[in-house]
C-alpha positions, 0 to 999 in steps of 0.5 A: 651551253652544257655546264657540269654545275647547276645554273646558280654557279653561273648566275650573278648570285655567287659574285653578288657581294664582291668587294672588287666591284666596289673599287673599280667602275664598270665599263659599259660595252654593247652587245653583238647585234649583227654579223661580223668577220674577223681574223681571230674570235675569242670567247671569253673576256678574262685575263686569257682572252684580253691578253691574247687580244691585246697581243693580236691587236698589237700585231695588226690582227683583227680580233673580236672578243665575245664575253657572255657578261662583262669584263671582269665578271668571272674568275678574272674579276673576283679572285684573290689578286695573287700574281705569283708563281704557279699555274700547275700542280706537279712537283719537281719530281713529277715534271722531271719523270714525265718531261725531263729536267730541262722541260721542268726548268723550262716550265718553272722559268715560264712561271716567272716570265708570266709574273714579269709579263703582268708587271710589264703590261701594268707599267706599259699601259699605266694600269693602277692595280693597288699593288703591294707585297714583295713576292709571296710567303708560305707558312708552315701549319705543321712542324714537318712542313718547315722541313719541307720549306727548308728543302725548297731553298735550293729547289727555288734557286735551281728552278728560278734563280732566286734566293728564298728567305726562310723565317723561323717560327720565333721570327714570325711576329717580327715580320708581322705574321704572328700566328699559329704557324711553325715558320715561313718562306718567302720567295721574291717573286710576284706581287698582289693586285686588285684583280678587277682594276687589272682586268678592266685596264687590260681590256682598255689596253686591248681596245686601245690597240684596236681589239673589239670587245662585245658584252652580253654576248654568249657564244651559242654554237661553233660551226666549222666553215670552209675558211674557219669558224662561225660563232653563232650568238643570240643576236648575231654571228662572227666569222673568223679564220681562227678561233680561241677558246678562253673560258677556263672555269666557266667553260661548257661541255659543248663549245667545242665538243672536245672540251667535255670531260677535260677541265674540272671547275672547282669553287674558291670562296672569299671574304673581306673584313672592313678596314681594320684600325691600328688597335686591331692590327696591333692586338692581332700582331698582323701587320705584314703587306705580304700575300701569304698562303699556308702549306695545306693542300686545301690551302687558305690564302690571305693578305692585308690590303693597302686600305687595311682590309683583310682578304681571306679565301680558301677552296669553296664547297662541293655543291651549288645553290643559296644554301651551299653558298651560305655554307661555304662562306660560313666555313671561310669565316669559321677558319678566319677566326681560327687564324685570327682570333683577335678579329673574331668581333670584326665584320666580313661584310663582303663575301663571294665565290668563283670558279678555278680551273683544274686539269687531269694532268695537273698542268695548264694547256695552250695549243691548237685543239686536236683535229680542229685546224685553226681552233685554240684553247687555253685554260686550267691555271689551278688557282693561279690565273692572274700571272699564268692566265695572262701569259697563256693568253700571250702564248695563244696570240703568238701560237696563232701568229706562228711566233712560238719563239716569242715567249718561253713555251715548255712542252708541259704547256703544249700537252693536250688535255686528257679526259677525267675519269667518269667524264660528265660525272667527274664532279663525283671525284671531288668529294674523294679528292677533298677527303684525301687532301683533308686527311693529308693536311692534318 
């Protein structure tokens, strides 16, 4: 496998202190140790792969999932737990220019359908996810950003059919959102969850439906056969008529070769405090249960969880390795203290990082890999994989089944990925992008 970061980024080290691991017991599954055949093989046991496996198995398809480590090891088990609107980064204006207004509305409604799918799956399969938050709230970090939030109210109505609520600066404290912000906007869509519990429950549901999931089974090579594809692993192989690549930010450049240069992994880092006391919560004036993010391009995301721990995350560093990881976490802690000066004394015993996945088009992709009939891919959710990853997994399943009318499937998601400039050296673009975003955030 050929990765664009060094091996540290794909080791256990960046997630070694992940809080979610202490909240949900790991489920042991065997590694593949023989040759197997199936209808659909899926590489990747995160939200996308497991959602696809569940929907395929429910349709009576024999499906095998090959996970290189274990369910929940990657971004699906170490993210911030925001089940919210998102998945792409194009504005309404950009979507209209590229695809037209109808297609833009179709994509926006798919964002809402993605949230509803997670809601449905957790209820249908009795997955306990520590759910909280009534939608999501964006906070304006500059006065001019509040003007932009006001303009979004009619856009949210048009795109999602929802009534958004503006929170003026003077009202923030009454909402339990006291801080150095200029107001906010609450969209009544989405909820917060424990991602490790959700991905574990999703795997259990897929297994109950008939899908077989293998742990510690890294796909080493993919070979086209007369009847489909053969995936070679260390101790066995899988022959399948159809193949789904569902590795997102942990993808490789050569599985398949088409992936090279078409996705950009970017690090995101998170810290979690110890449980806060009533006095500490009162001192900060932050008692809201909302999942919140700020209006920066390089945004911060944070939420007070049901056990009164505060989760705080932001984009991570541009380098990997022990010292780079320590530096990235120190930056998160620095911003945490700036946002919540009353909690400067509060310990943050848990910290970790993981990979989100970006595309050149700033949109996700689900579909058949060009010039590879029977091979499908789903990836690039731009940091919003809880909902969109789950949804795209379902779209991939329905596409494989030839049932593309089962869920809203806008053309913005069907459009194949193009290569980044610089190809295998595209990581060199990130410092320039982060510099531009940083200047724009001032």
